[in-house]
N, C-alpha and C positions, 0 to 999 in steps of 0.2 A: 303373219301379218294378215289382217282381214282383207277381203276383196274390196275393191272400190265400190262405194255405195252401200256396203253392208252395214248392219247395225254395229256401232262401235268403231267404224272406220273414220279416220280423220277426214274432215271436209273443209272446204274453203269456198266462199261465195263472194268474190270481189265486187259483184254488182250490187248485191243486197247490203253488204256491209264490209268495207275494205278492212276494218279492224278485226274481222274474223280471222285474219292471218295469224294473229297472236295465239288464239285458241287452237288454230290448226297445227301450229308448230308444237304447242304444249301437248296436244293429243298425239301427234306423230312421234314426238320424243318418248312419250310413255309407251306407245306401241313398239317402237324400236327397242326400248329397254326390255320390255316384257318378252320380246322375241329373241333377245340376246344378240342383236345385230350391232356390231361395232365397227364394221368396215365403212369408211367415209363414202366411197363410191356407191356402195349398196344403199346407204342412208339417203344419198342424193337421188338415187334412182327411185326409191320409194316415195320421196317427197314429190317428185314430178308425177309419179303414177296417180296420186290422189287428187291433183288439181284439175280444174276444168281444162278442156282442150286448148283454148287460146293461151292460157297460162303455161301449158306444157311447152308450146312452141317458144314462148318468151323465155321461160326458165332454162330450157335446153340451150339457148343462145348465150346465157351468162358464161363468161370465161371460167368462173369458179365451178361450173357444172362439169365441163369437159376436162379441166386441168387436174391431173392426178395429184399434183402437189397442193392443190387447194383442199382444205378440209370441209367437212359438212358445216362446221361453224362459219367458215368463210362464205360458203354458199348461202347460208341463212341470212347473213348480214347483207 
């Protein structure tokens, strides 16, 4: 997985364009697939790693983030 802010890293700017979340998850899913990451908890962790700091706090508060029974797909919804 590329480092945050690196060329090719997924990015999301909710202030400039809230619709960029669609492209963010498309890019993130591609990177996860290329890296061979299949574990839901690891996928959720990478999703949070790439978003701006305010969103990190919000996303980590989602029950689907901390719940081991919730899938990555549950988290995305």
